[in-house]
BASEVEX-434764 format. One record per residue: chain; residue in three letters; x, y, z of N, C-alpha, C in turn; residue number from 1. Coordinates in nm, 3 decimals. Layout:
<recs>
A,ALA,X,Y,Z,X,Y,Z,X,Y,Z,NUM
...
</recs>
This chain:
<recs>
A,MET,11.270,8.937,7.487,11.214,9.070,7.506,11.079,9.082,7.439,1
A,ASN,11.062,9.019,7.319,10.934,9.029,7.249,10.821,8.970,7.331,2
A,GLY,10.851,8.856,7.399,10.748,8.797,7.483,10.709,8.891,7.595,3
A,SER,10.807,8.963,7.650,10.778,9.056,7.758,10.689,9.169,7.708,4
A,ILE,10.719,9.222,7.591,10.640,9.332,7.537,10.497,9.286,7.510,5
A,GLU,10.479,9.167,7.453,10.345,9.117,7.427,10.267,9.101,7.556,6
A,LYS,10.332,9.054,7.663,10.262,9.038,7.789,10.226,9.172,7.848,7
A,ALA,10.314,9.273,7.828,10.281,9.407,7.876,10.162,9.462,7.800,8
A,ALA,10.157,9.434,7.669,10.046,9.482,7.590,9.916,9.412,7.629,9
A,ALA,9.926,9.285,7.670,9.806,9.211,7.707,9.743,9.266,7.834,10
A,ALA,9.824,9.322,7.924,9.773,9.381,8.047,9.747,9.529,8.025,11
A,THR,9.631,9.577,8.065,9.599,9.718,8.049,9.681,9.801,8.148,12
A,THR,9.686,9.931,8.120,9.760,10.021,8.209,9.703,10.017,8.350,13
A,ALA,9.570,10.015,8.361,9.506,10.012,8.492,9.541,9.884,8.568,14
A,GLU,9.548,9.771,8.498,9.583,9.645,8.563,9.726,9.647,8.612,15
A,LEU,9.817,9.704,8.534,9.956,9.714,8.577,9.968,9.803,8.700,16
A,GLU,9.894,9.914,8.702,9.901,10.006,8.817,9.847,9.940,8.943,17
A,ARG,9.737,9.864,8.928,9.682,9.793,9.044,9.781,9.688,9.094,18
A,SER,9.848,9.621,9.003,9.946,9.520,9.044,10.063,9.582,9.118,19
A,LEU,10.111,9.696,9.070,10.224,9.762,9.135,10.187,9.812,9.274,20
A,CYS,10.063,9.853,9.292,10.019,9.901,9.423,10.014,9.788,9.526,21
A,GLY,10.023,9.663,9.480,10.027,9.551,9.573,10.165,9.525,9.632,22
A,ILE,10.266,9.595,9.582,10.402,9.581,9.636,10.411,9.655,9.769,23
A,VAL,10.477,9.595,9.866,10.495,9.659,9.996,10.567,9.791,9.980,24
A,GLY,10.509,9.898,10.034,10.572,10.029,10.029,10.529,10.114,9.912,25
A,VAL,10.449,10.062,9.820,10.401,10.141,9.706,10.264,10.199,9.743,26
A,GLU,10.256,10.330,9.748,10.130,10.396,9.781,10.050,10.433,9.657,27
A,ALA,10.118,10.462,9.548,10.050,10.495,9.423,10.143,10.464,9.307,28
A,ALA,10.085,10.432,9.192,10.163,10.396,9.074,10.095,10.449,8.949,29
A,ARG,10.176,10.494,8.855,10.125,10.541,8.727,10.215,10.486,8.616,30
A,VAL,10.154,10.420,8.518,10.227,10.356,8.408,10.192,10.427,8.278,31
A,THR,10.294,10.460,8.199,10.275,10.521,8.067,10.326,10.425,7.961,32
A,MET,10.241,10.397,7.864,10.278,10.304,7.757,10.263,10.371,7.622,33
A,VAL,10.352,10.337,7.531,10.344,10.380,7.391,10.338,10.255,7.306,34
A,GLY,10.224,10.231,7.251,10.205,10.107,7.177,10.212,9.987,7.271,35
A,GLU,10.306,9.898,7.245,10.322,9.779,7.326,10.434,9.792,7.428,36
A,GLU,10.491,9.910,7.442,10.609,9.926,7.526,10.582,10.017,7.645,37
A,ILE,10.631,9.975,7.761,10.623,10.057,7.880,10.738,10.158,7.875,38
A,VAL,10.703,10.287,7.875,10.807,10.390,7.863,10.833,10.460,7.997,39
A,GLU,10.735,10.461,8.088,10.754,10.526,8.218,10.672,10.455,8.324,40
A,ILE,10.733,10.444,8.443,10.662,10.395,8.562,10.694,10.491,8.675,41
A,HIS,10.591,10.552,8.732,10.609,10.646,8.843,10.550,10.585,8.970,42
A,ILE,10.631,10.584,9.076,10.593,10.523,9.203,10.600,10.627,9.314,43
A,VAL,10.499,10.628,9.402,10.501,10.710,9.523,10.521,10.618,9.643,44
A,ALA,10.625,10.646,9.723,10.660,10.563,9.838,10.648,10.644,9.967,45
A,PRO,10.628,10.577,10.081,10.612,10.647,10.209,10.745,10.702,10.260,46
A,PRO,10.741,10.791,10.361,10.864,10.847,10.416,10.958,10.738,10.466,47
A,GLY,11.087,10.756,10.443,11.186,10.659,10.488,11.220,10.552,10.388,48
A,SER,11.146,10.544,10.278,11.173,10.442,10.176,11.305,10.471,10.105,49
A,ARG,11.368,10.366,10.060,11.494,10.380,9.986,11.466,10.359,9.838,50
A,PRO,11.484,10.463,9.757,11.447,10.454,9.615,11.511,10.338,9.540,51
A,LYS,11.641,10.312,9.566,11.708,10.203,9.494,11.647,10.068,9.528,52
A,HIS,11.617,10.047,9.657,11.553,9.920,9.696,11.415,9.908,9.636,53
A,MET,11.340,10.021,9.638,11.206,10.018,9.581,11.210,9.989,9.431,54
A,MET,11.308,10.045,9.361,11.321,10.022,9.218,11.350,9.874,9.189,55
A,ARG,11.435,9.814,9.271,11.464,9.671,9.252,11.340,9.587,9.278,56
A,ASP,11.262,9.625,9.378,11.140,9.551,9.407,11.042,9.559,9.291,57
A,VAL,11.028,9.677,9.233,10.936,9.695,9.120,10.981,9.611,9.000,58
A,ARG,11.110,9.616,8.968,11.160,9.539,8.854,11.145,9.388,8.878,59
A,SER,11.177,9.345,9.001,11.167,9.202,9.032,11.022,9.155,9.024,60
A,TYR,10.930,9.237,9.073,10.789,9.198,9.069,10.739,9.186,8.925,61
A,LEU,10.772,9.285,8.843,10.726,9.282,8.705,10.784,9.161,8.630,62
A,ALA,10.911,9.130,8.658,10.974,9.017,8.589,10.919,8.883,8.636,63
A,ALA,10.902,8.868,8.768,10.860,8.738,8.823,10.711,8.714,8.808,64
A,ALA,10.630,8.816,8.835,10.485,8.796,8.836,10.422,8.816,8.699,65
A,LEU,10.475,8.908,8.619,10.411,8.941,8.492,10.498,8.912,8.371,66
A,GLY,10.624,8.874,8.394,10.712,8.845,8.282,10.750,8.967,8.201,67
A,ILE,10.754,9.083,8.264,10.784,9.209,8.195,10.921,9.257,8.239,68
A,ASP,11.008,9.284,8.144,11.142,9.335,8.173,11.145,9.483,8.141,69
A,VAL,11.166,9.566,8.243,11.167,9.712,8.227,11.303,9.765,8.268,70
A,ASP,11.359,9.850,8.186,11.487,9.914,8.218,11.471,10.002,8.342,71
A,HIS,11.571,10.000,8.431,11.560,10.076,8.555,11.552,10.226,8.530,72
A,LYS,11.602,10.273,8.415,11.598,10.415,8.385,11.455,10.464,8.359,73
A,ARG,11.363,10.373,8.337,11.225,10.411,8.310,11.138,10.410,8.435,74
A,ILE,11.199,10.383,8.549,11.125,10.377,8.675,11.165,10.495,8.762,75
A,SER,11.067,10.575,8.803,11.090,10.691,8.889,11.024,10.667,9.024,76
A,ILE,11.099,10.693,9.131,11.049,10.673,9.267,11.043,10.809,9.337,77
A,ALA,10.927,10.844,9.388,10.909,10.968,9.466,10.877,10.929,9.610,78
A,VAL,10.962,10.974,9.703,10.943,10.945,9.846,10.882,11.068,9.912,79
A,ARG,10.769,11.047,9.978,10.703,11.159,10.044,10.785,11.210,10.162,80
A,LYS,10.769,11.338,10.193,10.842,11.400,10.302,10.795,11.346,10.436,81
A,SER,10.890,11.319,10.524,10.856,11.269,10.657,10.794,11.379,10.740,82
A,CYS,10.697,11.340,10.831,10.629,11.435,10.916,10.657,11.402,11.063,83
A,ALA,10.595,11.486,11.150,10.631,11.489,11.286,10.632,11.361,11.360,84
A,GLY,10.526,11.293,11.369,10.519,11.179,11.454,10.570,11.055,11.395,85
A,GLY,10.642,11.061,11.279,10.694,10.942,11.217,10.597,10.874,11.128,86
A,GLY,10.472,10.928,11.114,10.372,10.866,11.031,10.368,10.931,10.896,87
A,GLY,10.273,10.888,10.813,10.267,10.938,10.679,10.181,11.060,10.662,88
A,GLU,10.083,11.086,10.750,9.993,11.196,10.729,10.053,11.325,10.781,89
A,ASP,9.991,11.438,10.742,10.039,11.567,10.787,10.009,11.584,10.934,90
A,ARG,10.115,11.599,11.013,10.098,11.611,11.157,10.072,11.754,11.199,91
A,GLY,10.077,11.849,11.105,10.057,11.986,11.144,9.912,12.016,11.179,92
A,GLN,9.817,11.966,11.100,9.677,11.987,11.124,9.602,11.856,11.099,93
A,PRO,9.606,11.762,11.190,9.541,11.635,11.170,9.390,11.647,11.184,94
A,ARG,9.323,11.536,11.167,9.178,11.535,11.176,9.134,11.585,11.313,95
A,GLY,9.019,11.651,11.312,8.965,11.700,11.437,9.019,11.837,11.474,96
A,GLY,9.110,11.897,11.394,9.161,12.030,11.423,9.270,12.033,11.528,97
A,LYS,9.316,11.921,11.577,9.421,11.920,11.678,9.555,11.953,11.615,98
A,ARG,9.633,12.033,11.688,9.764,12.071,11.638,9.866,11.964,11.678,99
A,ARG,9.955,11.931,11.589,10.060,11.836,11.617,10.195,11.902,11.597,100
A,VAL,10.290,11.856,11.673,10.426,11.908,11.663,10.494,11.851,11.539,101
A,GLU,10.563,11.936,11.465,10.632,11.895,11.343,10.783,11.896,11.366,102
A,PHE,10.849,11.796,11.315,10.995,11.791,11.322,11.054,11.876,11.210,103
A,ARG,11.154,11.958,11.245,11.220,12.043,11.147,11.364,11.998,11.121,104
A,SER,11.447,11.995,11.226,11.587,11.957,11.205,11.650,11.919,11.338,105
A,VAL,11.767,11.856,11.329,11.844,11.818,11.447,11.992,11.839,11.416,106
A,ASP,12.063,11.889,11.516,12.206,11.916,11.500,12.281,11.849,11.615,107
A,VAL,12.376,11.763,11.584,12.453,11.691,11.685,12.601,11.724,11.666,108
A,GLN,12.662,11.777,11.772,12.805,11.810,11.771,12.874,11.719,11.873,109
A,ILE,12.957,11.627,11.823,13.024,11.530,11.910,13.171,11.570,11.924,110
A,GLY,13.213,11.600,12.046,13.352,11.634,12.073,13.421,11.522,12.148,111
A,ARG,13.544,11.545,12.183,13.619,11.442,12.254,13.563,11.415,12.393,112
A,VAL,13.512,11.521,12.457,13.464,11.509,12.594,13.313,11.529,12.604,113
A,GLN,13.261,11.623,12.527,13.121,11.663,12.541,13.047,11.654,12.409,114
A,THR,12.919,11.618,12.418,12.830,11.613,12.302,12.717,11.712,12.322,115
A,ALA,12.688,11.793,12.220,12.581,11.892,12.226,12.478,11.861,12.118,116
A,VAL,12.350,11.867,12.157,12.240,11.835,12.066,12.142,11.950,12.064,117
A,THR,12.097,11.988,11.945,11.992,12.089,11.928,11.882,12.031,11.841,118
A,VAL,11.760,12.035,11.890,11.644,11.984,11.817,11.551,12.102,11.787,119
A,ARG,11.509,12.113,11.663,11.418,12.220,11.621,11.286,12.159,11.576,120
A,LEU,11.178,12.208,11.636,11.043,12.162,11.607,10.956,12.283,11.571,121
A,ALA,10.830,12.258,11.543,10.735,12.366,11.517,10.595,12.316,11.546,122
A,ILE,10.508,12.408,11.588,10.367,12.378,11.607,10.288,12.498,11.556,123
A,ALA,10.198,12.473,11.463,10.122,12.580,11.400,10.215,12.689,11.348,124
A,ARG,10.328,12.646,11.288,10.429,12.732,11.229,10.509,12.814,11.331,125
A,ALA,10.485,12.793,11.460,10.564,12.860,11.563,10.684,12.773,11.596,126
A,PRO,10.806,12.828,11.591,10.927,12.746,11.613,10.944,12.708,11.760,127
A,LEU,10.997,12.589,11.780,11.034,12.538,11.912,11.176,12.485,11.902,128
A,GLU,11.258,12.511,12.003,11.397,12.466,11.998,11.440,12.422,12.137,129
A,GLY,11.511,12.311,12.143,11.561,12.259,12.269,11.705,12.214,12.257,130
A,ASP,11.782,12.230,12.364,11.923,12.192,12.366,11.949,12.095,12.481,131
A,ALA,12.050,12.012,12.463,12.096,11.921,12.568,12.243,11.894,12.549,132
A,GLN,12.314,11.880,12.659,12.458,11.853,12.656,12.490,11.741,12.753,133
A,GLY,12.593,11.665,12.719,12.635,11.555,12.805,12.772,11.504,12.762,134
A,VAL,12.820,11.405,12.834,12.951,11.349,12.803,12.942,11.265,12.677,135
A,THR,13.053,11.255,12.608,13.060,11.172,12.488,13.084,11.028,12.531,136
A,ALA,12.981,10.946,12.515,12.989,10.806,12.557,12.892,10.725,12.473,137
A,ALA,12.912,10.594,12.472,12.825,10.504,12.396,12.683,10.512,12.449,138
A,GLY,12.587,10.533,12.359,12.448,10.540,12.397,12.402,10.672,12.453,139
A,GLU,12.494,10.765,12.477,12.458,10.893,12.537,12.391,10.986,12.437,140
A,THR,12.430,10.976,12.309,12.372,11.065,12.209,12.222,11.044,12.195,141
A,GLU,12.178,10.917,12.197,12.034,10.890,12.187,11.959,10.953,12.304,142
A,ARG,12.015,10.942,12.424,11.948,11.000,12.541,11.943,11.152,12.531,143
A,LEU,12.051,11.214,12.481,12.053,11.359,12.466,11.952,11.405,12.360,144
A,LEU,11.932,11.325,12.258,11.831,11.359,12.157,11.692,11.365,12.220,145
A,VAL,11.662,11.270,12.306,11.532,11.273,12.376,11.524,11.394,12.468,146
A,CYS,11.632,11.422,12.542,11.633,11.536,12.635,11.612,11.667,12.560,147
A,ALA,11.678,11.684,12.446,11.663,11.807,12.369,11.521,11.820,12.314,148
A,THR,11.461,11.708,12.273,11.323,11.711,12.224,11.228,11.753,12.336,149
A,LEU,11.248,11.699,12.456,11.162,11.734,12.569,11.182,11.881,12.608,150
A,ALA,11.305,11.930,12.597,11.330,12.071,12.628,11.258,12.163,12.529,151
A,ALA,11.252,12.123,12.403,11.180,12.202,12.303,11.031,12.205,12.329,152
A,LEU,10.978,12.097,12.386,10.834,12.088,12.411,10.791,12.153,12.542,153
A,GLU,10.885,12.190,12.625,10.852,12.242,12.759,10.758,12.363,12.756,154
A,PRO,10.772,12.458,12.661,10.678,12.572,12.660,10.533,12.533,12.637,155
A,LEU,10.508,12.414,12.585,10.371,12.370,12.559,10.304,12.307,12.681,156
A,LEU,10.381,12.280,12.785,10.330,12.203,12.898,10.277,12.292,13.009,157
A,PRO,10.177,12.245,13.084,10.134,12.316,13.205,10.249,12.319,13.305,158
A,PRO,10.250,12.417,13.398,10.363,12.431,13.490,10.380,12.315,13.587,159
A,ASP,10.275,12.234,13.607,10.285,12.125,13.705,10.320,11.991,13.641,160
A,VAL,10.363,11.993,13.515,10.396,11.870,13.443,10.545,11.871,13.408,161
A,ARG,10.613,11.761,13.434,10.754,11.746,13.400,10.773,11.621,13.314,162
A,LEU,10.857,11.634,13.212,10.889,11.521,13.125,11.036,11.484,13.144,163
A,LEU,11.061,11.355,13.163,11.197,11.306,13.185,11.230,11.201,13.080,164
A,ALA,11.355,11.201,13.035,11.399,11.103,12.935,11.417,10.966,12.999,165
A,GLY,11.366,10.864,12.932,11.386,10.726,12.976,11.485,10.655,12.885,166
A,ASP,11.463,10.528,12.863,11.554,10.449,12.780,11.524,10.468,12.632,167
A,VAL,11.627,10.449,12.551,11.614,10.448,12.405,11.681,10.320,12.355,168
A,VAL,11.605,10.237,12.283,11.658,10.110,12.237,11.631,10.094,12.087,169
A,ARG,11.716,10.015,12.023,11.700,9.978,11.883,11.664,9.831,11.876,170
A,LEU,11.552,9.801,11.810,11.501,9.664,11.804,11.489,9.619,11.659,171
A,ARG,11.505,9.489,11.641,11.482,9.428,11.510,11.336,9.389,11.500,172
A,LEU,11.266,9.436,11.397,11.124,9.407,11.380,11.098,9.375,11.234,173
A,GLY,11.059,9.253,11.207,11.036,9.213,11.069,11.164,9.219,10.988,174
A,ARG,11.158,9.287,10.875,11.276,9.298,10.788,11.360,9.422,10.816,175
A,GLY,11.320,9.501,10.916,11.394,9.623,10.946,11.413,9.644,11.094,176
A,GLU,11.454,9.766,11.129,11.478,9.802,11.268,11.389,9.919,11.307,177
A,VAL,11.361,9.930,11.435,11.282,10.040,11.489,11.354,10.100,11.609,178
A,ILE,11.331,10.228,11.631,11.379,10.297,11.750,11.262,10.312,11.846,179
A,VAL,11.281,10.269,11.970,11.177,10.280,12.073,11.227,10.376,12.180,180
A,ALA,11.148,10.479,12.209,11.185,10.581,12.307,11.086,10.579,12.423,181
A,GLU,11.139,10.593,12.544,11.057,10.597,12.665,11.063,10.738,12.724,182
A,VAL,10.946,10.792,12.758,10.936,10.922,12.824,10.860,10.904,12.954,183
A,ARG,10.917,10.957,13.063,10.852,10.950,13.194,10.783,11.082,13.223,184
A,VAL,10.655,11.073,13.257,10.574,11.192,13.283,10.548,11.200,13.433,185
A,VAL,10.586,11.311,13.493,10.562,11.335,13.636,10.456,11.443,13.648,186
A,GLU,10.344,11.406,13.709,10.232,11.497,13.721,10.156,11.467,13.851,187
A,ALA,10.135,11.570,13.933,10.061,11.555,14.058,10.120,11.443,14.143,188
A,ARG,10.253,11.443,14.157,10.326,11.346,14.238,10.310,11.202,14.191,189
A,GLN,10.267,11.185,14.070,10.254,11.052,14.011,10.338,11.045,13.884,190
A,GLU,10.389,10.927,13.857,10.475,10.907,13.740,10.419,10.796,13.653,191
A,ARG,10.421,10.820,13.523,10.379,10.716,13.428,10.474,10.716,13.309,192
A,ARG,10.472,10.609,13.232,10.561,10.591,13.120,10.483,10.599,12.990,193
A,LEU,10.542,10.670,12.892,10.487,10.677,12.758,10.592,10.620,12.663,194
A,ILE,10.547,10.538,12.569,10.638,10.470,12.476,10.603,10.509,12.333,195
A,GLY,10.705,10.542,12.255,10.686,10.572,12.114,10.788,10.499,12.029,196
A,ALA,10.752,10.470,11.906,10.843,10.397,11.816,10.838,10.457,11.677,197
A,CYS,10.950,10.445,11.606,10.958,10.494,11.469,11.052,10.402,11.391,198
A,ALA,11.013,10.369,11.268,11.095,10.281,11.186,11.228,10.347,11.150,199
A,LEU,11.335,10.273,11.163,11.469,10.323,11.131,11.497,10.295,10.984,200
A,ASP,11.445,10.383,10.897,11.464,10.368,10.753,11.567,10.463,10.697,201
A,GLY,11.611,10.557,10.778,11.710,10.655,10.732,11.812,10.682,10.840,202
A,GLU,11.833,10.810,10.871,11.931,10.848,10.971,11.878,10.822,11.111,203
A,ARG,11.970,10.794,11.202,11.931,10.761,11.339,11.875,10.881,11.415,204
A,ASP,11.942,10.997,11.405,11.906,11.111,11.490,11.761,11.158,11.469,205
A,PRO,11.715,11.184,11.345,11.575,11.223,11.327,11.478,11.114,11.372,206
A,THR,11.519,10.987,11.357,11.431,10.878,11.397,11.408,10.877,11.548,207
A,VAL,11.514,10.907,11.627,11.498,10.913,11.772,11.403,11.026,11.810,208
A,VAL,11.416,11.142,11.745,11.327,11.255,11.773,11.183,11.219,11.739,209
A,CYS,11.161,11.155,11.624,11.026,11.118,11.583,10.966,11.013,11.676,210
A,ALA,11.048,10.921,11.726,10.999,10.822,11.822,10.955,10.889,11.952,211
A,THR,11.030,10.992,11.994,10.993,11.067,12.114,10.861,11.141,12.092,212
A,LEU,10.845,11.203,11.976,10.720,11.272,11.945,10.603,11.175,11.937,213
A,ALA,10.629,11.055,11.883,10.523,10.955,11.875,10.473,10.916,12.014,214
A,ALA,10.563,10.915,12.111,10.522,10.883,12.248,10.437,10.994,12.309,215
A,LEU,10.454,11.117,12.263,10.392,11.232,12.330,10.277,11.296,12.254,216
A,ASN,10.251,11.254,12.130,10.149,11.322,12.050,10.013,11.327,12.120,217
A,ARG,9.964,11.214,12.166,9.834,11.211,12.231,9.838,11.287,12.364,218
A,PHE,9.947,11.273,12.437,9.959,11.343,12.565,9.955,11.495,12.543,219
A,LEU,10.024,11.544,12.441,10.024,11.687,12.414,9.887,11.736,12.370,220
A,ASP,9.813,11.654,12.296,9.677,11.692,12.257,9.590,11.719,12.380,221
A,GLN,9.613,11.642,12.486,9.530,11.652,12.605,9.581,11.753,12.706,222
A,HIS,9.713,11.780,12.708,9.770,11.860,12.816,9.836,11.989,12.770,223
A,ALA,9.851,12.012,12.641,9.920,12.134,12.597,9.841,12.256,12.640,224
A,ARG,9.915,12.363,12.667,9.852,12.489,12.706,9.761,12.538,12.595,225
A,ARG,9.643,12.581,12.633,9.547,12.630,12.535,9.550,12.783,12.530,226
A,GLY,9.479,12.836,12.434,9.466,12.980,12.424,9.372,13.030,12.534,227
A,TRP,9.339,13.156,12.530,9.254,13.214,12.633,9.155,13.309,12.570,228
A,THR,9.049,13.335,12.643,8.947,13.430,12.599,8.931,13.535,12.707,229
A,GLU,8.940,13.660,12.672,8.925,13.770,12.767,8.787,13.832,12.749,230
A,PHE,8.722,13.863,12.859,8.589,13.923,12.856,8.596,14.066,12.909,231
A,HIS,8.535,14.160,12.838,8.517,14.296,12.887,8.374,14.307,12.938,232
A,VAL,8.358,14.349,13.061,8.225,14.361,13.121,8.172,14.500,13.092,233
A,ARG,8.060,14.507,13.023,8.000,14.634,12.988,7.912,14.683,13.102,234
A,ALA,7.878,14.813,13.096,7.797,14.872,13.201,7.658,14.811,13.208,235
A,ASP,7.609,14.758,13.093,7.475,14.698,13.094,7.476,14.553,13.138,236
A,GLY,7.592,14.505,13.183,7.600,14.369,13.234,7.631,14.265,13.130,237
A,GLN,7.638,14.303,13.000,7.670,14.207,12.896,7.820,14.189,12.886,238
A,LYS,7.860,14.071,12.839,8.002,14.041,12.822,8.033,14.028,12.674,239
A,ARG,8.148,14.082,12.636,8.190,14.073,12.497,8.325,14.003,12.494,240
A,ALA,8.335,13.895,12.422,8.459,13.817,12.417,8.549,13.870,12.307,241
A,THR,8.678,13.874,12.335,8.777,13.910,12.235,8.839,13.783,12.181,242
A,PRO,8.899,13.787,12.060,8.955,13.665,11.999,9.068,13.607,12.081,243
A,GLU,9.093,13.481,12.057,9.205,13.412,12.122,9.335,13.480,12.084,244
A,ALA,9.423,13.498,12.181,9.548,13.570,12.158,9.666,13.483,12.197,245
A,PRO,9.785,13.508,12.141,9.905,13.430,12.174,9.968,13.478,12.303,246
A,ALA,10.086,13.427,12.331,10.158,13.466,12.451,10.202,13.611,12.443,247
A,GLY,10.219,13.674,12.559,10.261,13.813,12.565,10.409,13.830,12.538,248
A,PRO,10.457,13.954,12.543,10.599,13.979,12.512,10.696,13.906,12.602,249
A,ASP,10.655,13.881,12.728,10.745,13.813,12.821,10.725,13.663,12.823,250
A,GLY,10.643,13.611,12.730,10.622,13.467,12.723,10.504,13.417,12.803,251
A,ARG,10.437,13.504,12.882,10.324,13.459,12.961,10.204,13.430,12.871,252
A,VAL,10.122,13.333,12.914,10.001,13.299,12.841,9.884,13.313,12.937,253
A,GLY,9.784,13.390,12.899,9.668,13.406,12.985,9.604,13.541,12.962,254
A,PRO,9.498,13.573,13.035,9.426,13.697,13.011,9.506,13.822,13.041,255
A,HIS,9.614,13.813,13.120,9.694,13.929,13.154,9.836,13.918,13.098,256
A,ALA,9.851,13.839,12.991,9.984,13.821,12.933,10.040,13.952,12.879,257
A,TYR,9.948,14.042,12.835,9.993,14.168,12.777,9.989,14.284,12.875,258
A,GLU,9.960,14.257,13.001,9.949,14.364,13.098,10.081,14.440,13.109,259
A,GLY,10.073,14.573,13.102,10.192,14.656,13.111,10.257,14.684,12.977,260
A,SER,10.212,14.616,12.871,10.271,14.639,12.740,10.193,14.746,12.666,261
A,GLU,10.251,14.795,12.558,10.185,14.898,12.478,10.056,14.847,12.417,262
A,ALA,10.057,14.719,12.371,9.936,14.660,12.314,9.825,14.653,12.417,263
A,TYR,9.862,14.620,12.542,9.761,14.609,12.648,9.700,14.746,12.677,264
A,GLU,9.785,14.851,12.684,9.736,14.984,12.714,9.641,15.032,12.605,265
A,LYS,9.674,15.004,12.479,9.587,15.045,12.369,9.453,14.976,12.377,266
A,ARG,9.453,14.847,12.407,9.328,14.772,12.417,9.245,14.821,12.534,267
A,THR,9.312,14.853,12.647,9.239,14.902,12.764,9.177,15.037,12.735,268
A,GLN,9.252,15.127,12.669,9.200,15.259,12.636,9.083,15.248,12.540,269
A,ALA,9.094,15.155,12.443,8.984,15.135,12.349,8.859,15.087,12.421,270
A,ALA,8.876,15.001,12.521,8.761,14.953,12.598,8.697,15.066,12.677,271
A,VAL,8.780,15.154,12.734,8.727,15.269,12.809,8.653,15.363,12.716,272
A,ASP,8.709,15.390,12.599,8.644,15.479,12.503,8.510,15.423,12.457,273
A,ALA,8.500,15.289,12.452,8.375,15.226,12.407,8.273,15.216,12.519,274
A,GLY,8.311,15.258,12.637,8.217,15.252,12.748,8.228,15.127,12.831,275
A,ASP,8.332,15.047,12.805,8.350,14.925,12.883,8.420,14.958,13.015,276
A,VAL,8.400,14.870,13.111,8.469,14.883,13.238,8.606,14.817,13.225,277
A,ALA,8.710,14.882,13.277,8.844,14.823,13.269,8.845,14.688,13.338,278
A,PRO,8.903,14.584,13.276,8.900,14.449,13.334,8.980,14.440,13.462,279
A,ALA,8.926,14.370,13.559,8.998,14.341,13.683,9.084,14.217,13.661,280
A,ARG,9.173,14.186,13.756,9.263,14.073,13.741,9.188,13.941,13.742,281
A,GLN,9.067,13.937,13.802,8.994,13.812,13.809,8.913,13.787,13.682,282
A,GLU,8.899,13.891,13.594,8.822,13.870,13.473,8.900,13.783,13.376,283
A,GLY,8.858,13.722,13.295,8.935,13.636,13.205,8.906,13.491,13.234,284
A,GLU,8.900,13.421,13.134,8.867,13.279,13.147,8.968,13.199,13.069,285
A,THR,9.031,13.104,13.134,9.130,13.020,13.064,9.062,12.894,13.012,286
A,ARG,9.083,12.870,12.885,9.024,12.751,12.826,9.124,12.641,12.822,287
</recs>
């Protein structure tokens, strides 16, 4: 043990932290020493990591590479929260301002005859929920998970786009397993396949949902329904744009989503009082 302590003292705290960051799965490391003794090691690991395995890797590395023996009670592992597309970054507001769908939860009820699946997602803090039901059979649960995920995403799609569940397979890759999900996109009488994958580091059900989202993230960025801008035409010929608005009470999205509602009547009356001309059905621009 004395030799181990001397070797720990010979290496600076910064050198130890850099060495630990070279371990697979270690994103950040912080070492606390008192005199010649290591008293704390804090590790940050990516989503899906297993703390016990990571702790063994850290102890084995220190013992084999640096000759340092550290009690496992002095090693703390923090696993970051998993995000929507199965990756490490925040999928809610990624670079470029694009909105990404976030995974919230999944509920699977398996009966003797029928299996029911509910998937809960969110985009820009707005909840999305999809359900799917089918017979209880081998491999059917994975397909229902994809179907429920696609059902939750349906409100985001243009009316002429349909998403269909394809195959779901589990593959061995490197030292672990991955879930690969296939989604078939039908648009303008043409069909194409989108493939997504997610590492199987934890439970199967959330991994299948994240693999499905991974297949659709870029597609949703390009095809998801956008907000709208409504223009009031003034008597002097100038146009004044109103801010982007969400869907109306009945779920419609567009310049007339609020038509017939109390909010719409108030806005129309305000426009009349201000001297604006009441908007016709053709006014409005969809972005």
